N, CA and C atoms of all chains as a GROMACS GRO file, in nm:
protein
  522
    1UNK      N    1  -2.081   3.617   8.586
    1UNK     CA    2  -2.055   3.513   8.473
    1UNK      C    3  -2.048   3.607   8.344
    2UNK      N    4  -1.967   3.625   8.245
    2UNK     CA    5  -1.942   3.713   8.174
    2UNK      C    6  -2.016   3.718   8.051
    3UNK      N    7  -2.039   3.816   8.012
    3UNK     CA    8  -2.137   3.802   7.862
    3UNK      C    9  -2.141   3.682   7.758
    4UNK      N   10  -2.014   3.670   7.732
    4UNK     CA   11  -2.010   3.580   7.630
    4UNK      C   12  -2.051   3.435   7.684
    5UNK      N   13  -2.021   3.417   7.814
    5UNK     CA   14  -2.056   3.298   7.856
    5UNK      C   15  -2.241   3.254   7.831
    6UNK      N   16  -2.278   3.410   7.926
    6UNK     CA   17  -2.437   3.409   7.970
    6UNK      C   18  -2.513   3.375   7.806
    7UNK      N   19  -2.450   3.458   7.702
    7UNK     CA   20  -2.533   3.447   7.564
    7UNK      C   21  -2.543   3.279   7.563
    8UNK      N   22  -2.464   3.151   7.556
    8UNK     CA   23  -2.490   3.042   7.548
    8UNK      C   24  -2.630   2.970   7.634
    9UNK      N   25  -2.600   3.048   7.718
    9UNK     CA   26  -2.703   3.017   7.821
    9UNK      C   27  -2.847   3.074   7.789
   10UNK      N   28  -2.988   3.004   7.805
   10UNK     CA   29  -3.115   3.081   7.698
   10UNK      C   30  -3.161   3.149   7.877
   11UNK      N   31  -3.179   3.216   7.886
   11UNK     CA   32  -3.258   3.295   8.104
   11UNK      C   33  -3.406   3.312   8.007
   12UNK      N   34  -3.468   3.213   8.120
   12UNK     CA   35  -3.630   3.208   8.142
   12UNK      C   36  -3.675   3.264   8.228
   13UNK      N   37  -3.770   3.335   8.244
   13UNK     CA   38  -3.856   3.412   8.358
   13UNK      C   39  -3.936   3.335   8.392
   14UNK      N   40  -4.041   3.242   8.350
   14UNK     CA   41  -4.132   3.195   8.427
   14UNK      C   42  -4.100   3.025   8.387
   15UNK      N   43  -4.051   2.970   8.517
   15UNK     CA   44  -4.009   3.043   8.646
   15UNK      C   45  -3.865   3.086   8.606
   16UNK      N   46  -3.827   3.158   8.710
   16UNK     CA   47  -3.669   3.242   8.665
   16UNK      C   48  -3.571   3.116   8.613
   17UNK      N   49  -3.487   3.107   8.536
   17UNK     CA   50  -3.380   2.960   8.493
   17UNK      C   51  -3.356   3.014   8.402
   18UNK      N   52  -3.211   2.899   8.398
   18UNK     CA   53  -3.122   2.949   8.297
   18UNK      C   54  -3.103   2.786   8.242
   19UNK      N   55  -3.104   2.795   8.069
   19UNK     CA   56  -3.183   2.650   7.971
   19UNK      C   57  -2.963   2.662   7.884
   20UNK      N   58  -2.949   2.544   7.908
   20UNK     CA   59  -2.843   2.532   7.778
   20UNK      C   60  -2.872   2.402   7.727
   21UNK      N   61  -2.856   2.364   7.597
   21UNK     CA   62  -2.854   2.234   7.539
   21UNK      C   63  -2.736   2.227   7.475
   22UNK      N   64  -2.661   2.111   7.543
   22UNK     CA   65  -2.541   2.073   7.498
   22UNK      C   66  -2.531   1.938   7.352
   23UNK      N   67  -2.455   1.968   7.278
   23UNK     CA   68  -2.493   1.826   7.200
   23UNK      C   69  -2.337   1.784   7.195
   24UNK      N   70  -2.335   1.674   7.155
   24UNK     CA   71  -2.193   1.580   7.168
   24UNK      C   72  -2.206   1.470   7.039
   25UNK      N   73  -2.075   1.516   7.005
   25UNK     CA   74  -2.036   1.368   6.903
   25UNK      C   75  -2.073   1.251   6.890
   26UNK      N   76  -2.049   1.195   7.033
   26UNK     CA   77  -2.136   1.053   7.082
   26UNK      C   78  -2.127   1.013   7.190
   27UNK      N   79  -2.159   0.899   7.220
   27UNK     CA   80  -2.242   0.881   7.340
   27UNK      C   81  -2.103   0.895   7.478
   28UNK      N   82  -2.002   0.855   7.439
   28UNK     CA   83  -1.911   0.822   7.524
   28UNK      C   84  -1.870   0.960   7.570
   29UNK      N   85  -1.862   1.039   7.509
   29UNK     CA   86  -1.817   1.204   7.537
   29UNK      C   87  -1.960   1.238   7.663
   30UNK      N   88  -2.091   1.200   7.554
   30UNK     CA   89  -2.226   1.282   7.670
   30UNK      C   90  -2.158   1.186   7.805
   31UNK      N   91  -2.131   1.068   7.819
   31UNK     CA   92  -2.140   0.975   7.927
   31UNK      C   93  -2.022   1.067   8.030
   32UNK      N   94  -1.914   1.101   7.998
   32UNK     CA   95  -1.792   1.189   8.026
   32UNK      C   96  -1.835   1.290   8.105
   33UNK      N   97  -1.938   1.385   8.042
   33UNK     CA   98  -1.997   1.504   8.078
   33UNK      C   99  -2.089   1.488   8.219
   34UNK      N  100  -2.159   1.396   8.144
   34UNK     CA  101  -2.234   1.378   8.280
   34UNK      C  102  -2.217   1.331   8.425
   35UNK      N  103  -2.082   1.224   8.374
   35UNK     CA  104  -2.025   1.220   8.518
   35UNK      C  105  -1.963   1.342   8.604
   36UNK      N  106  -1.864   1.378   8.495
   36UNK     CA  107  -1.814   1.533   8.582
   36UNK      C  108  -1.941   1.632   8.602
   37UNK      N  109  -2.051   1.654   8.547
   37UNK     CA  110  -2.161   1.720   8.589
   37UNK      C  111  -2.215   1.646   8.755
   38UNK      N  112  -2.213   1.531   8.783
   38UNK     CA  113  -2.278   1.471   8.892
   38UNK      C  114  -2.180   1.512   8.951
   39UNK      N  115  -2.049   1.510   8.957
   39UNK     CA  116  -1.921   1.510   9.061
   39UNK      C  117  -1.923   1.648   9.128
   40UNK      N  118  -1.965   1.735   9.036
   40UNK     CA  119  -2.032   1.888   9.034
   40UNK      C  120  -2.126   1.887   9.093
   41UNK      N  121  -2.219   1.826   9.125
   41UNK     CA  122  -2.375   1.877   9.162
   41UNK      C  123  -2.313   1.794   9.311
   42UNK      N  124  -2.249   1.675   9.355
   42UNK     CA  125  -2.211   1.672   9.464
   42UNK      C  126  -2.083   1.761   9.544
   43UNK      N  127  -2.043   1.827   9.458
   43UNK     CA  128  -1.977   1.897   9.554
   43UNK      C  129  -2.038   2.004   9.597
   44UNK      N  130  -2.121   2.077   9.497
   44UNK     CA  131  -2.174   2.189   9.500
   44UNK      C  132  -2.313   2.123   9.592
   45UNK      N  133  -2.378   2.066   9.587
   45UNK     CA  134  -2.491   2.034   9.620
   45UNK      C  135  -2.598   2.098   9.555
   46UNK      N  136  -2.642   2.146   9.423
   46UNK     CA  137  -2.694   2.193   9.318
   46UNK      C  138  -2.706   2.105   9.246
   47UNK      N  139  -2.836   2.055   9.215
   47UNK     CA  140  -2.904   1.939   9.121
   47UNK      C  141  -2.980   2.007   8.993
   48UNK      N  142  -2.919   2.026   8.899
   48UNK     CA  143  -2.990   2.088   8.829
   48UNK      C  144  -3.085   1.986   8.758
   49UNK      N  145  -3.185   2.042   8.680
   49UNK     CA  146  -3.239   1.943   8.604
   49UNK      C  147  -3.210   1.910   8.451
   50UNK      N  148  -3.218   1.819   8.439
   50UNK     CA  149  -3.103   1.700   8.316
   50UNK      C  150  -3.212   1.632   8.241
   51UNK      N  151  -3.203   1.635   8.100
   51UNK     CA  152  -3.303   1.582   7.997
   51UNK      C  153  -3.206   1.502   7.922
   52UNK      N  154  -3.165   1.432   7.915
   52UNK     CA  155  -3.047   1.393   7.762
   52UNK      C  156  -3.079   1.230   7.697
   53UNK      N  157  -3.078   1.237   7.557
   53UNK     CA  158  -3.122   1.160   7.489
   53UNK      C  159  -2.943   1.056   7.458
   54UNK      N  160  -2.909   1.007   7.322
   54UNK     CA  161  -2.793   0.960   7.294
   54UNK      C  162  -2.695   1.046   7.279
   55UNK      N  163  -2.696   1.179   7.223
   55UNK     CA  164  -2.622   1.286   7.204
   55UNK      C  165  -2.649   1.386   7.212
   56UNK      N  166  -2.716   1.454   7.327
   56UNK     CA  167  -2.760   1.543   7.367
   56UNK      C  168  -2.792   1.553   7.560
   57UNK      N  169  -2.795   1.709   7.581
   57UNK     CA  170  -2.814   1.727   7.738
   57UNK      C  171  -2.876   1.808   7.743
   58UNK      N  172  -2.945   1.833   7.766
   58UNK     CA  173  -3.060   2.009   7.837
   58UNK      C  174  -3.056   2.006   7.942
   59UNK      N  175  -2.953   2.124   7.999
   59UNK     CA  176  -2.943   2.170   8.141
   59UNK      C  177  -3.024   2.272   8.177
   60UNK      N  178  -3.086   2.239   8.240
   60UNK     CA  179  -3.206   2.377   8.402
   60UNK      C  180  -3.181   2.386   8.473
   61UNK      N  181  -3.091   2.502   8.487
   61UNK     CA  182  -3.084   2.610   8.664
   61UNK      C  183  -3.218   2.688   8.672
   62UNK      N  184  -3.268   2.654   8.765
   62UNK     CA  185  -3.413   2.696   8.851
   62UNK      C  186  -3.325   2.765   8.954
   63UNK      N  187  -3.422   2.911   8.965
   63UNK     CA  188  -3.374   2.978   9.090
   63UNK      C  189  -3.445   2.903   9.181
   64UNK      N  190  -3.358   2.870   9.292
   64UNK     CA  191  -3.435   2.795   9.394
   64UNK      C  192  -3.526   2.893   9.497
   65UNK      N  193  -3.515   3.017   9.471
   65UNK     CA  194  -3.597   3.042   9.554
   65UNK      C  195  -3.690   3.148   9.481
   66UNK      N  196  -3.732   3.070   9.351
   66UNK     CA  197  -3.828   3.120   9.287
   66UNK      C  198  -3.848   3.244   9.276
   67UNK      N  199  -3.761   3.307   9.270
   67UNK     CA  200  -3.786   3.464   9.241
   67UNK      C  201  -3.662   3.495   9.135
   68UNK      N  202  -3.538   3.465   9.191
   68UNK     CA  203  -3.427   3.521   9.118
   68UNK      C  204  -3.306   3.465   9.110
   69UNK      N  205  -3.227   3.401   9.016
   69UNK     CA  206  -3.114   3.307   9.005
   69UNK      C  207  -3.011   3.385   9.104
   70UNK      N  208  -2.960   3.327   9.222
   70UNK     CA  209  -2.868   3.361   9.293
   70UNK      C  210  -2.741   3.341   9.212
   71UNK      N  211  -2.565   3.441   9.253
   71UNK     CA  212  -2.504   3.430   9.242
   71UNK      C  213  -2.428   3.298   9.187
   72UNK      N  214  -2.456   3.192   9.327
   72UNK     CA  215  -2.440   3.035   9.343
   72UNK      C  216  -2.473   2.984   9.208
   73UNK      N  217  -2.557   3.035   9.185
   73UNK     CA  218  -2.695   2.932   9.049
   73UNK      C  219  -2.590   3.015   8.938
   74UNK      N  220  -2.567   3.126   8.903
   74UNK     CA  221  -2.508   3.143   8.787
   74UNK      C  222  -2.375   3.118   8.761
   75UNK      N  223  -2.290   3.085   8.887
   75UNK     CA  224  -2.156   3.010   8.903
   75UNK      C  225  -2.176   2.858   8.851
   76UNK      N  226  -2.245   2.830   8.917
   76UNK     CA  227  -2.291   2.665   8.873
   76UNK      C  228  -2.305   2.679   8.684
   77UNK      N  229  -2.398   2.768   8.682
   77UNK     CA  230  -2.419   2.707   8.509
   77UNK      C  231  -2.277   2.736   8.441
   78UNK      N  232  -2.228   2.820   8.465
   78UNK     CA  233  -2.058   2.885   8.432
   78UNK      C  234  -1.976   2.747   8.453
   79UNK      N  235  -1.987   2.674   8.587
   79UNK     CA  236  -1.890   2.583   8.610
   79UNK      C  237  -1.921   2.449   8.497
   80UNK      N  238  -2.023   2.487   8.415
   80UNK     CA  239  -2.093   2.342   8.382
   80UNK      C  240  -2.039   2.355   8.234
   81UNK      N  241  -2.028   2.464   8.214
   81UNK     CA  242  -1.974   2.525   8.034
   81UNK      C  243  -1.806   2.463   8.098
   82UNK      N  244  -1.742   2.437   8.146
   82UNK     CA  245  -1.640   2.422   8.240
   82UNK      C  246  -1.600   2.305   8.214
   83UNK      N  247  -1.707   2.198   8.226
   83UNK     CA  248  -1.686   2.056   8.214
   83UNK      C  249  -1.677   1.990   8.068
   84UNK      N  250  -1.645   2.103   7.989
   84UNK     CA  251  -1.690   2.080   7.838
   84UNK      C  252  -1.535   2.060   7.766
   85UNK      N  253  -1.512   1.955   7.700
   85UNK     CA  254  -1.349   1.959   7.688
   85UNK      C  255  -1.332   2.040   7.559
   86UNK      N  256  -1.238   2.158   7.531
   86UNK     CA  257  -1.209   2.238   7.439
   86UNK      C  258  -1.191   2.152   7.318
   87UNK      N  259  -1.320   2.224   7.226
   87UNK     CA  260  -1.292   2.163   7.124
   87UNK      C  261  -1.194   2.228   7.023
   88UNK      N  262  -4.270  -0.913   7.846
   88UNK     CA  263  -4.284  -0.826   7.928
   88UNK      C  264  -4.432  -0.902   7.985
   89UNK      N  265  -4.428  -0.931   8.127
   89UNK     CA  266  -4.576  -0.976   8.219
   89UNK      C  267  -4.640  -0.880   8.238
   90UNK      N  268  -4.739  -0.922   8.283
   90UNK     CA  269  -4.830  -0.824   8.335
   90UNK      C  270  -4.859  -0.700   8.408
   91UNK      N  271  -4.744  -0.802   8.518
   91UNK     CA  272  -4.706  -0.693   8.661
   91UNK      C  273  -4.617  -0.617   8.644
   92UNK      N  274  -4.537  -0.639   8.567
   92UNK     CA  275  -4.404  -0.539   8.550
   92UNK      C  276  -4.472  -0.418   8.436
   93UNK      N  277  -4.545  -0.453   8.368
   93UNK     CA  278  -4.611  -0.387   8.242
   93UNK      C  279  -4.721  -0.280   8.311
   94UNK      N  280  -4.786  -0.309   8.460
   94UNK     CA  281  -4.824  -0.223   8.449
   94UNK      C  282  -4.746  -0.080   8.537
   95UNK      N  283  -4.639  -0.133   8.589
   95UNK     CA  284  -4.553  -0.027   8.624
   95UNK      C  285  -4.507   0.068   8.552
   96UNK      N  286  -4.491   0.065   8.408
   96UNK     CA  287  -4.484   0.116   8.283
   96UNK      C  288  -4.613   0.196   8.237
   97UNK      N  289  -4.643   0.315   8.168
   97UNK     CA  290  -4.756   0.432   8.158
   97UNK      C  291  -4.691   0.386   7.975
   98UNK      N  292  -4.831   0.324   7.894
   98UNK     CA  293  -4.833   0.326   7.815
   98UNK      C  294  -4.919   0.463   7.742
   99UNK      N  295  -4.862   0.503   7.647
   99UNK     CA  296  -4.897   0.631   7.550
   99UNK      C  297  -4.879   0.604   7.420
  100UNK      N  298  -4.960   0.676   7.367
  100UNK     CA  299  -5.012   0.632   7.184
  100UNK      C  300  -4.955   0.735   7.121
  101UNK      N  301  -4.937   0.847   7.169
  101UNK     CA  302  -4.950   0.968   7.106
  101UNK      C  303  -4.784   1.046   7.122
  102UNK      N  304  -4.667   0.994   7.113
  102UNK     CA  305  -4.627   0.926   7.007
  102UNK      C  306  -4.659   0.787   7.068
  103UNK      N  307  -4.639   0.663   7.017
  103UNK     CA  308  -4.641   0.556   7.121
  103UNK      C  309  -4.478   0.521   7.157
  104UNK      N  310  -4.513   0.490   7.312
  104UNK     CA  311  -4.424   0.504   7.408
  104UNK      C  312  -4.442   0.451   7.488
  105UNK      N  313  -4.374   0.380   7.591
  105UNK     CA  314  -4.358   0.354   7.727
  105UNK      C  315  -4.267   0.454   7.824
  106UNK      N  316  -4.350   0.502   7.984
  106UNK     CA  317  -4.290   0.560   8.050
  106UNK      C  318  -4.316   0.511   8.136
  107UNK      N  319  -4.191   0.534   8.268
  107UNK     CA  320  -4.174   0.519   8.406
  107UNK      C  321  -4.110   0.600   8.487
  108UNK      N  322  -4.166   0.674   8.555
  108UNK     CA  323  -4.047   0.746   8.662
  108UNK      C  324  -4.034   0.624   8.769
  109UNK      N  325  -3.882   0.658   8.798
  109UNK     CA  326  -3.808   0.569   8.913
  109UNK      C  327  -3.811   0.683   9.004
  110UNK      N  328  -3.818   0.663   9.118
  110UNK     CA  329  -3.760   0.725   9.277
  110UNK      C  330  -3.669   0.652   9.356
  111UNK      N  331  -3.561   0.759   9.423
  111UNK     CA  332  -3.488   0.704   9.474
  111UNK      C  333  -3.444   0.791   9.628
  112UNK      N  334  -3.393   0.722   9.659
  112UNK     CA  335  -3.370   0.765   9.809
  112UNK      C  336  -3.276   0.849   9.853
  113UNK      N  337  -3.186   0.881   9.703
  113UNK     CA  338  -3.074   0.929   9.764
  113UNK      C  339  -2.987   0.955   9.631
  114UNK      N  340  -2.887   1.056   9.590
  114UNK     CA  341  -2.856   1.070   9.468
  114UNK      C  342  -2.725   1.001   9.446
  115UNK      N  343  -2.694   0.877   9.527
  115UNK     CA  344  -2.589   0.826   9.512
  115UNK      C  345  -2.680   0.707   9.438
  116UNK      N  346  -2.779   0.665   9.509
  116UNK     CA  347  -2.870   0.574   9.440
  116UNK      C  348  -2.909   0.555   9.274
  117UNK      N  349  -2.946   0.701   9.261
  117UNK     CA  350  -3.011   0.762   9.149
  117UNK      C  351  -2.870   0.697   9.050
  118UNK      N  352  -2.727   0.780   9.131
  118UNK     CA  353  -2.644   0.777   8.989
  118UNK      C  354  -2.588   0.592   8.957
  119UNK      N  355  -2.592   0.496   9.068
  119UNK     CA  356  -2.575   0.392   9.015
  119UNK      C  357  -2.668   0.344   8.953
  120UNK      N  358  -2.806   0.381   8.954
  120UNK     CA  359  -2.855   0.337   8.851
  120UNK      C  360  -2.872   0.409   8.734
  121UNK      N  361  -2.831   0.564   8.680
  121UNK     CA  362  -2.833   0.572   8.582
  121UNK      C  363  -2.672   0.504   8.522
  122UNK      N  364  -2.585   0.438   8.589
  122UNK     CA  365  -2.496   0.440   8.535
  122UNK      C  366  -2.503   0.272   8.495
  123UNK      N  367  -2.605   0.195   8.556
  123UNK     CA  368  -2.605   0.101   8.483
  123UNK      C  369  -2.710   0.066   8.352
  124UNK      N  370  -2.766   0.216   8.354
  124UNK     CA  371  -2.838   0.220   8.196
  124UNK      C  372  -2.777   0.261   8.133
  125UNK      N  373  -2.694   0.351   8.140
  125UNK     CA  374  -2.592   0.403   8.047
  125UNK      C  375  -2.539   0.273   7.982
  126UNK      N  376  -2.468   0.166   8.069
  126UNK     CA  377  -2.405  -0.001   7.996
  126UNK      C  378  -2.534  -0.018   7.943
  127UNK      N  379  -2.654  -0.081   8.006
  127UNK     CA  380  -2.770  -0.106   7.918
  127UNK      C  381  -2.743  -0.077   7.779
  128UNK      N  382  -2.768   0.068   7.769
  128UNK     CA  383  -2.799   0.143   7.640
  128UNK      C  384  -2.691   0.124   7.553
  129UNK      N  385  -2.547   0.108   7.582
  129UNK     CA  386  -2.413   0.104   7.565
  129UNK      C  387  -2.445  -0.059   7.462
  130UNK      N  388  -2.502  -0.174   7.555
  130UNK     CA  389  -2.511  -0.263   7.483
  130UNK      C  390  -2.609  -0.344   7.395
  131UNK      N  391  -2.728  -0.257   7.431
  131UNK     CA  392  -2.833  -0.296   7.347
  131UNK      C  393  -2.838  -0.168   7.210
  132UNK      N  394  -2.763  -0.083   7.226
  132UNK     CA  395  -2.732   0.045   7.095
  132UNK      C  396  -2.924   0.068   7.114
  133UNK      N  397  -2.969   0.038   7.248
  133UNK     CA  398  -3.110   0.158   7.257
  133UNK      C  399  -3.055   0.260   7.360
  134UNK      N  400  -3.095   0.385   7.291
  134UNK     CA  401  -3.082   0.495   7.373
  134UNK      C  402  -3.223   0.573   7.444
  135UNK      N  403  -3.316   0.564   7.545
  135UNK     CA  404  -3.426   0.608   7.577
  135UNK      C  405  -3.367   0.725   7.593
  136UNK      N  406  -3.484   0.801   7.656
  136UNK     CA  407  -3.528   0.970   7.642
  136UNK      C  408  -3.503   0.955   7.805
  137UNK      N  409  -3.413   1.014   7.893
  137UNK     CA  410  -3.413   1.064   8.041
  137UNK      C  411  -3.426   1.173   8.086
  138UNK      N  412  -3.480   1.183   8.183
  138UNK     CA  413  -3.435   1.310   8.232
  138UNK      C  414  -3.462   1.269   8.403
  139UNK      N  415  -3.386   1.390   8.457
  139UNK     CA  416  -3.366   1.330   8.627
  139UNK      C  417  -3.320   1.454   8.690
  140UNK      N  418  -3.328   1.485   8.786
  140UNK     CA  419  -3.276   1.538   8.902
  140UNK      C  420  -3.225   1.507   8.998
  141UNK      N  421  -3.246   1.570   9.145
  141UNK     CA  422  -3.164   1.492   9.236
  141UNK      C  423  -3.221   1.390   9.306
  142UNK      N  424  -3.336   1.312   9.313
  142UNK     CA  425  -3.394   1.194   9.335
  142UNK      C  426  -3.467   1.125   9.281
  143UNK      N  427  -3.480   1.136   9.111
  143UNK     CA  428  -3.572   1.053   9.010
  143UNK      C  429  -3.504   1.052   8.888
  144UNK      N  430  -3.560   0.956   8.873
  144UNK     CA  431  -3.550   0.926   8.693
  144UNK      C  432  -3.673   0.902   8.608
  145UNK      N  433  -3.670   0.976   8.494
  145UNK     CA  434  -3.815   0.927   8.424
  145UNK      C  435  -3.707   0.871   8.273
  146UNK      N  436  -3.797   0.800   8.246
  146UNK     CA  437  -3.744   0.749   8.155
  146UNK      C  438  -3.883   0.698   8.048
  147UNK      N  439  -3.850   0.739   7.909
  147UNK     CA  440  -3.952   0.733   7.809
  147UNK      C  441  -3.888   0.645   7.690
  148UNK      N  442  -3.939   0.512   7.710
  148UNK     CA  443  -3.899   0.467   7.550
  148UNK      C  444  -3.997   0.481   7.435
  149UNK      N  445  -3.938   0.492   7.345
  149UNK     CA  446  -4.022   0.551   7.184
  149UNK      C  447  -4.057   0.448   7.129
  150UNK      N  448  -4.128   0.410   7.032
  150UNK     CA  449  -4.135   0.336   6.941
  150UNK      C  450  -4.033   0.372   6.840
  151UNK      N  451  -3.905   0.337   6.798
  151UNK     CA  452  -3.836   0.374   6.709
  151UNK      C  453  -3.904   0.369   6.558
  152UNK      N  454  -3.981   0.309   6.527
  152UNK     CA  455  -4.079   0.331   6.422
  152UNK      C  456  -4.183   0.429   6.399
  153UNK      N  457  -4.242   0.457   6.503
  153UNK     CA  458  -4.337   0.570   6.535
  153UNK      C  459  -4.461   0.509   6.541
  154UNK      N  460  -4.465   0.400   6.549
  154UNK     CA  461  -4.639   0.349   6.468
  154UNK      C  462  -4.620   0.227   6.627
  155UNK      N  463  -4.563   0.111   6.631
  155UNK     CA  464  -4.557   0.061   6.760
  155UNK      C  465  -4.453  -0.018   6.803
  156UNK      N  466  -4.453  -0.033   6.906
  156UNK     CA  467  -4.316  -0.069   7.008
  156UNK      C  468  -4.325  -0.171   6.952
  157UNK      N  469  -4.174  -0.197   6.929
  157UNK     CA  470  -4.106  -0.376   6.882
  157UNK      C  471  -4.068  -0.434   7.027
  158UNK      N  472  -4.070  -0.552   7.024
  158UNK     CA  473  -4.022  -0.685   7.095
  158UNK      C  474  -3.918  -0.622   7.183
  159UNK      N  475  -3.836  -0.512   7.099
  159UNK     CA  476  -3.689  -0.553   7.164
  159UNK      C  477  -3.748  -0.395   7.261
  160UNK      N  478  -3.801  -0.288   7.204
  160UNK     CA  479  -3.840  -0.204   7.314
  160UNK      C  480  -3.885  -0.215   7.441
  161UNK      N  481  -3.984  -0.310   7.427
  161UNK     CA  482  -4.057  -0.387   7.558
  161UNK      C  483  -3.950  -0.474   7.610
  162UNK      N  484  -3.874  -0.514   7.604
  162UNK     CA  485  -3.753  -0.605   7.673
  162UNK      C  486  -3.678  -0.535   7.711
  163UNK      N  487  -3.647  -0.390   7.622
  163UNK     CA  488  -3.539  -0.318   7.688
  163UNK      C  489  -3.625  -0.205   7.811
  164UNK      N  490  -3.755  -0.193   7.851
  164UNK     CA  491  -3.814  -0.146   7.957
  164UNK      C  492  -3.799  -0.250   8.060
  165UNK      N  493  -3.834  -0.377   8.037
  165UNK     CA  494  -3.827  -0.485   8.091
  165UNK      C  495  -3.688  -0.505   8.187
  166UNK      N  496  -3.566  -0.457   8.119
  166UNK     CA  497  -3.472  -0.524   8.178
  166UNK      C  498  -3.445  -0.332   8.258
  167UNK      N  499  -3.467  -0.242   8.206
  167UNK     CA  500  -3.425  -0.125   8.312
  167UNK      C  501  -3.486  -0.143   8.467
  168UNK      N  502  -3.627  -0.210   8.495
  168UNK     CA  503  -3.660  -0.246   8.601
  168UNK      C  504  -3.562  -0.300   8.627
  169UNK      N  505  -3.510  -0.455   8.600
  169UNK     CA  506  -3.426  -0.492   8.660
  169UNK      C  507  -3.244  -0.442   8.706
  170UNK      N  508  -3.282  -0.343   8.659
  170UNK     CA  509  -3.155  -0.264   8.707
  170UNK      C  510  -3.182  -0.179   8.889
  171UNK      N  511  -3.308  -0.226   8.904
  171UNK     CA  512  -3.315  -0.158   9.046
  171UNK      C  513  -3.274  -0.238   9.110
  172UNK      N  514  -3.195  -0.229   9.278
  172UNK     CA  515  -3.219  -0.303   9.333
  172UNK      C  516  -3.304  -0.363   9.440
  173UNK      N  517  -3.355  -0.517   9.482
  173UNK     CA  518  -3.463  -0.531   9.538
  173UNK      C  519  -3.445  -0.420   9.703
  174UNK      N  520  -3.589  -0.426   9.716
  174UNK     CA  521  -3.604  -0.316   9.846
  174UNK      C  522  -3.680  -0.377   9.903
   0.00000   0.00000   0.00000
């Protein structure tokens, strides 16, 4: 993950995880994002914690070993960023 | 909402809300549920708080007036129950 991207995610230590809030203009854009994210999870077999309301989604990528985020988990976060349409 | 259904939801008072956890056998069944729930939200223009992982979804229906759940909000919770395939 390059530095600029990484700053979009908040790194937390207890437990080790990456967190990012995504904001959307409308519910339809949020649905498109969640659908893409579900496809990505099925492809990678990684399932982050997701919470959402009408116009936002909070994503948390936990370290599955409870100690340190793996390269795969960091790459997953980077790929989530790429699901957003460029604005 | 009849009594039996209401017991599936946990009523909380601070703030007034209904909470229910739904468990799924697999991610595909969860996706079907979330899709139906999104359709219901678009129909009713009510957007609950939803959080989910690979095999569960937690739904919270808040009182939009911050004081008391309306009949519409209780009915929304009942309709969420009906999105689950009978087992």
